[in-house]
C-alpha positions as CSV (number, residue, x, y, z in Angstrom):
1,M,0.0,-0.1,0.0
2,C,2.7,2.6,1.1
3,R,6.1,1.9,-0.2
4,N,7.5,4.7,2.1
5,I,7.0,2.5,5.1
6,T,10.1,0.6,6.0
7,T,10.0,-2.9,7.5
8,L,10.8,-2.8,11.1
9,R,10.7,-6.5,11.8
10,G,14.1,-8.1,11.9
11,L,16.2,-5.0,12.7
12,E,19.3,-5.2,14.8
13,P,19.0,-3.6,17.2
14,V,15.1,-3.9,17.3
15,A,13.1,-0.9,16.1
16,T,12.8,2.0,18.5
17,D,9.8,3.8,19.7
18,D,10.7,6.6,17.4
19,E,11.0,4.4,14.4
20,V,7.6,2.7,15.3
21,E,5.9,6.1,15.7
22,A,7.4,7.4,12.4
23,A,6.0,4.3,10.5
24,A,2.6,4.9,12.2
25,R,2.6,8.5,11.3
26,Q,3.3,7.7,7.6
27,Y,0.7,5.0,7.6
28,C,-1.9,7.5,9.0
29,R,-1.0,10.1,6.6
30,K,-1.3,7.8,3.7
31,V,-4.7,6.4,4.7
32,S,-6.1,9.6,5.6
33,G,-4.8,11.9,3.1
34,V,-3.8,14.3,5.8
35,A,-0.2,15.5,5.0
36,K,-0.3,18.4,7.6
37,T,-2.8,18.4,10.5
38,S,-4.9,21.4,11.3
39,V,-6.9,22.4,14.3
40,N,-9.8,20.2,13.0
41,T,-7.7,17.1,12.4
42,E,-4.9,17.0,14.9
43,E,-6.7,15.3,17.7
44,A,-8.1,12.4,15.6
45,F,-4.8,12.1,13.8
46,E,-2.6,11.9,16.8
47,R,-5.0,9.4,18.4
48,A,-4.8,7.2,15.4
49,V,-1.0,7.5,15.3
50,A,-0.9,6.4,19.0
51,L,-3.2,3.4,18.2
52,V,-1.4,2.3,15.1
53,A,2.1,2.6,17.0
54,A,0.7,0.4,19.9
55,A,-0.8,-2.2,17.5
56,T,2.6,-2.1,15.6
57,R,4.7,-2.7,18.9
58,E,2.4,-5.6,19.8
59,L,2.6,-7.2,16.3
60,L,6.4,-6.9,16.4
61,G,6.6,-8.4,19.8
62,E,4.5,-11.4,18.9
63,L,6.1,-12.3,15.5
64,P,8.8,-14.9,15.3
65,P,12.4,-13.5,14.4
66,R,13.1,-13.1,10.8
67,K,15.6,-15.3,9.0
68,V,16.8,-12.4,6.8
69,P,17.2,-8.8,7.9
70,P,15.0,-6.1,6.1
71,K,16.6,-4.9,2.9
72,T,16.6,-1.2,3.9
73,E,17.2,0.8,7.0
74,P,14.4,3.0,8.6
75,P,14.9,6.7,7.6
76,L,15.7,7.6,11.3
77,R,18.6,5.2,11.2
78,R,19.8,6.6,8.0
79,L,19.9,10.0,9.3
80,T,22.0,9.2,12.3
81,R,24.6,7.6,10.3
82,S,25.1,10.7,8.0
């Protein structure tokens, strides 16, 4: 659906809370069509980001380890290496 969301499962070290939130935020932007929140959309958008991030953490915690690491690094890791 959204090619900009990086795979977080199988990262070493494991995905950070910031990486999970960034992926959740990108997902919510994509499905809602809200690129920048307004007074009318901010509360619902932030609530959705928190719910998606929590569901993502739960999912990643319950899946078995990957045999092969993801092909790309999350953007936040790329920024810290530069």
